[in-house]
N, C-alpha and C positions, 0 to 999 in steps of 0.2 A: 447533298451530303448524305442523304439516306439511300441505302442500297435497294436495288430492285427486289421487290417482294417483302421489304421490311414492314413490320406491323407498326402502325402509329399507336400512341397511347390512347386510352379512352378519353372522351371529352372532359370528364370530371377530373381525371388525373392530370391532364395537360393544363386545365384551368387552374388547378391548385399549384402546379409547378411555376406557372407564369404570373400568378396573382391577378388573373382576369376572370370574368364571369364565364359560366358554362355556355351561355348564349353566344358570346364572342367566339369561343372555340368552335361551336357548332356552325356558325356562319363561315369561319375560316375553312373548316373541313368541307363544307358544301361548295365553296368557291374552288378549292383544289380539285374536287370531284368534277365540277362543271367544266374545268379546263382539261380534264382528262389525265391529270397527274396522279390521281389515286382512284381506287375502286373500293367501294364499301360492300361487304358481304354480310347479309343478315345473319345474326347469331354468331358471327366469327370476329368481325372487326373491319378496320380500314387498312388497306395495304397500298404500297407504292407500285405503280405500274412500271413496266419496262419502258425504256426510252422509245423503243420502236412502237409499242402500243400507244404511248402518249402522242407521238408524231402522227400515227395513223388516226388517232382520235381528233387531231387538229388543235392541240393545246396552244400553239403559237397564234392561231387565228382567234381562239377564245381570249387569249391574253390581250390581243390588240382590239378586241371588241369594244372595250370601254372608250378608247380614243375615238373610234368611229362614231360613237354616240355623243360626242361633245363633252366628255368628262374632263373637268379641270382639276388638276392635282394641286390643292392648296395645303397639302400636308407636309411638303418639303420646303425648306428654307434655302433659297439661293437668290443671288442678286437679280434685280430687275434688269432685263435686257431690252432696250427700246426696239420696237419692231422696224425701225428705220434702217437697220443694218450697219449702224455706226461701229459697233464692236468688231464686226467682220472686216470692215474697211481698215480699221486701225491695225488689226492683225496682219492684213495683207501688206500694209505699208511697212510694218516692222519686219516681216519676212523678206521683203525686197531689200531693206536696209542691211539685213544680215547677209543676204546673198551678195551684195556689192561690197561688203566690208572686209574684215580681217580673214585670213585663211580659215577655211571651214574645217580643216582636219581636226582641230582641237575639240570641235563639237561632236566628233565621231569617235573620240578616244575614251579611255577609262581613267578615272581618277580615284585612288583609294581613300581620299579624304572626303568623299561624297560629292564634291563639286570643285570646279576650278577656283583658284585663289581669287581671281578678280570677281567672280560671282559671290564668293563669301565676303569679300570686302564691301561690295555694294549692299549685301544683306545686313552686314554688321552696322554700316552707316545708317541704313534705314531703320533698323531696330533701335539704334541710338536716338533717332528722332522721336521714337515712341516713349523715351524715358529710361532706356536700359542700356548702359554702357558695356559693350562686349567687344572682344577682339574677333577678327576673322577666324582664328583658330578655334573659337568657341561655337562657331556656327556650323550646323549640320543641315544639309539640304535633303529633302525627301519628296516623294510624289504625293503631295497634299498633306493637310493637317491630320486627316484620319490616319494615314500611314505614320506620321510623326508620333501620334499618340500611341499607336500599336508598338512601334519600335521602342519607345521610351519604357512602356510598361513591361514589355518582354525582356528588355535588357537589364532592368533594375530590380524587378520583382520576381519572386518564385511562386510556383503553384501553391495555393493555400494561404498566401499573404493577404492581409486585409487592406483594402483600398477604401478610403472614406470619400464621400461625395455628397452633394446636396440631395435632399430627399426627392427632389425632382431634378433629373439630370439628363444629359445628352444620351439618346438611345444607343448611339454608336459605342459609347463607353461601356454600356451594359453588355453589348454583343462581344466586344473585345475581351472584356473581363471573363465572360463565360468561356471563350475560346482558350484563354490563358489559365483557367481554373483559379481565378482570384476571388476572394470573398469581398463582396461589395456591401458597405453599410451606409445607410442614408442619415444625413444630419439635418436637423430642423432648420427652417429658413424664415426670413422675414422679408421686408421690402428691399433689402440690400443683398439678399442671398444668404449664404451660410452664416449661422449665428455662432460667434466665437465661443461663447460659454457652452453651447450644446456640443460643439466639437471637442472642447476640453473635457467635458463630462464623459463623452463616449470613449475618448482615448485613456482616461483615468480608469474607467471600468474594465476595459479590455484593450490590450496592446494593438496598435495599428502601424502600418508601414508607410503608407503614402496617402496623399490627398489630391484629388482632382477638383479643380475649381475654375469657373468661368467668371472672372470679376466684372467684365463689361458686357452688357446685354446678354444676360445669362439665358442659356437654353434649358428650360423652356419658358420661363416667366418673364424674361427681359430685364431682370433686376441688375442694377449696376452698383458696385461697392464704392463707398467713399474712401478717401485716402486713409482715414482713421480705421475703418473696418479692415482694410488690407493690412495695415500694420498689426492689428489685433490677431488676424488670422496667421500672419507670419510668426508672431510671438508664440501662439499655441503650437504651431508646427515645430518651432525650435525647441520648445520645452519637451515635446514628446518624440523628437527625433524623426519627424515625418519628412519624406521626400514630397515636394510639391510639384504637381504637374499643372501648369498654368496655361489655360487655353484662352488666348486673346485674339481670336480670329475676327472680332467685330470692332477692334479698337480704332481703326482708321475712320470709321463712320461716326465715332463719338466726338462731338465738338470739344469737349473738355477732356483732353488726354491725361488722365490721372496716371501717375507713375505706377508701373506694374508691381505685383508682389515680388517679382524677381529682383527689382531694384532695392527692396527692403531686406530680402533674404536670398542674396545671390548664391550663397554657399550650398543651398539645398533645393533650388527652384529650377525646373526646366520650363522654359518659356516657349510656347508654340504660337506661330502666326502664319498667315497665308494671304494670298490675293484672291482666293476662291470665293469668299463670301462678300467681297465688296467690289471686285472688278469683273470677273467672269468665272463661272463655275467650272468651265472646261480647262482653265489654266491650273492644272493639278500640281502646284509647287507649294511645299510647306517649308518653313524654317524653324529649326530648334536652336535656341540659345541655351547652352548647357554650362554648368559649373565645370571648371577645368578638370577636376578629378573624375568627372563622369563622361568626358568627351570621347575617350577611346572606347569605352563600353558601348556608347550610343553608335559610334561609327561602325563598330563591329556588328551591332545589330542591323544596321543598314546593309552592310556587305553581305550578311548571312541571309537576308530576306529579300532584298531587291537590287543588290550590288551597288547601285547609285541612282540618283535622280537623273532623268534624261537631260543631257547637256543642252540640247536644242530648246527644250521647253524652259529650262532655267535661263537660257539666254534671252528668250522672249520676256520672261518675268522680270529679270534684272534690268532690261532696257526700259520696260514700262515703269519701273521704279525710278530710274534715273531721269527719263525724259518727261515725267509727269503724267504719262498716259493713264497709269493706274489710278492716281488720285483724281484725275479728271473723270474717269468712269465712276469712282467712288462717290463723287459729288452729285450724282444724279438725284434730282429732287424727289423726296418721298412725301413732302408736305401735302401735296394734293391727294395722295392716297390715304394718308391719315385723316385728312378732312372728310373724305368719303366714309371712312370707318366711323367717325364721330357722327356724321349725318345719319347713317343707317342704323348704327347700334345705339347712339345717343345715351339716353337714360334707361334703355330697355335691358341692358346687360352690364354686368360688372366685368371689366377686362383690364389687363395690364399691358402696357407697351411703352415705348419711348419714341421721340420724334425721329430718331435715326435707326429704329429697329425695323427689321424685315418681317416681323411676325407679331401676333397678338396671343395673349394667354387669356382665354375667355372662361369665366366662371359661370357655369350653367345654373339657372335657378332651380330650387327644389319645387316639386318632386320630379324634375326632368330626369329621364333615363339616358345617361351619357352614351351607352352602347347603342341604344335605339337612335339617338341623334346622329351618330356617326354613320349608322347603316342607312337611315333615311336620307341623309345628305348625299351619300354615294348614289342612292337610287335616283336622286334629282340632279346628278351630274357634278357634285362637288366632293372632293376628298379632303378630309381634315384628319389631324392626328389626335387620337384620344389620349387622355392623361395616363393610361396604363403603360403606354410606350415609354414614358419618362419616369415613372414611379419606381423608387427603390423600396421594396417592402410590399405590404398588402394593403396599406391605407391609401386607396386610390381616390384622389379628389374628383369632384364632378366638374371637369374642365376639359377643354380641347385647345390645341394650338392651331392657329390659322395663319398661313403665309399670305402677305399682301403683295409680294413681289412676283408671284408665280403667274399672274394674269397680265398679259402684255398691255391691254388697253384699259383705261380707267372706267369707261362705260361698262365694259364686261365685268370689271371688279365690282362695281356697284351692283350689277345684276346678281352676281354670285353671292355677295354679302346679304342681299335681300332674301335670297333663297335660304341662306343659313339662318337668318333671323326668323323666318317663318318656321323652319325646322326646329330651332331651339325653343320657340314658344309653343310648338305643337306636340312635343314629345313627353308630355306629363302623364299621359295615360299609361297604366301598367301594361306591360307586354308579357306574353307567355313564352317562356324559353323552352326549346325542345331539348329534352334530356336524352 
């Protein structure tokens, strides 16, 4: 996004803008320079190289260098894919069935409603099983939940509008909000997520326009709201006229499917779900269940940004919904992985998770330096996500998020968690930051 020759902000300026430490920015700048993407000139600043200079420098090789050293990325949350190739075999079977089935021309055509009617009928029935009664006309199909969130925000909000969210929230929401010039305000949380009284107080002090909420297995803490908490959140939103963007991408994994907020406040809630987080990350199909009055605006947003979701990919997703393949993949057992977490971390660290969660939220003991932990873990071959990626505001907790599904084999998961435990316990010495 930065033009050739553009000057980057100073380390201190960017640290203030992002709400992170100067040391974090310094390491980021050093990594960009190591990869040949930027060049630092003493006394002048840091500048973006031209693409040709970066290619000549070998930035692609530098970017791949981590993988060749056995680095495991436990910073991203995606479903565990067994190394036995089952998911690939299931996809091959589905594609063969599609090829032998109905005429394929309809999967090569354009539909202005975002998806074929039969695809939306299947999605509406599936969403109904999650506790939300919608018609096929209320369902909009997109290329993944991230795209669904972007389309909803871009279609219903204007630059400068205020979006409320939990004080620890999905980093993708922060990125989209910056792109759309929305003002994001964080709301205090407890073990269930957003505190209704805190949300009410914020909205009473200053008008807000929308609320983004993840009621089930919240990103990043894993909190899940009770039915009562969901009703209270809906009541506050109704009192203050908030649009609710409900992100329920983990609901299929949760054994007790609590009715979504959209079932309590259907007139103002856009409900987003997907197969990506519980079946396979590569199946980039998301579903929006929208109030009738918002459907055409959302469809218009889809048409203006991506035209429509890919019909072939939607065919695969809806077949996996109807034939049970999706839920079979979702029922992959995580119990053994959580047992490894308990065995390695035990009483050594305070962490939050749930039996069906794909990640942990680990509170680091004082006086541990979070940034130093993240940096040392990377040096030892494990990537984790620091709390600043999720924080709205400047009050960054001493915590990291760790994915337990990113490592294919349990033995390897244990080894990587043991590395993290050593790092977390050994980062209490003060470090000197380069200014």
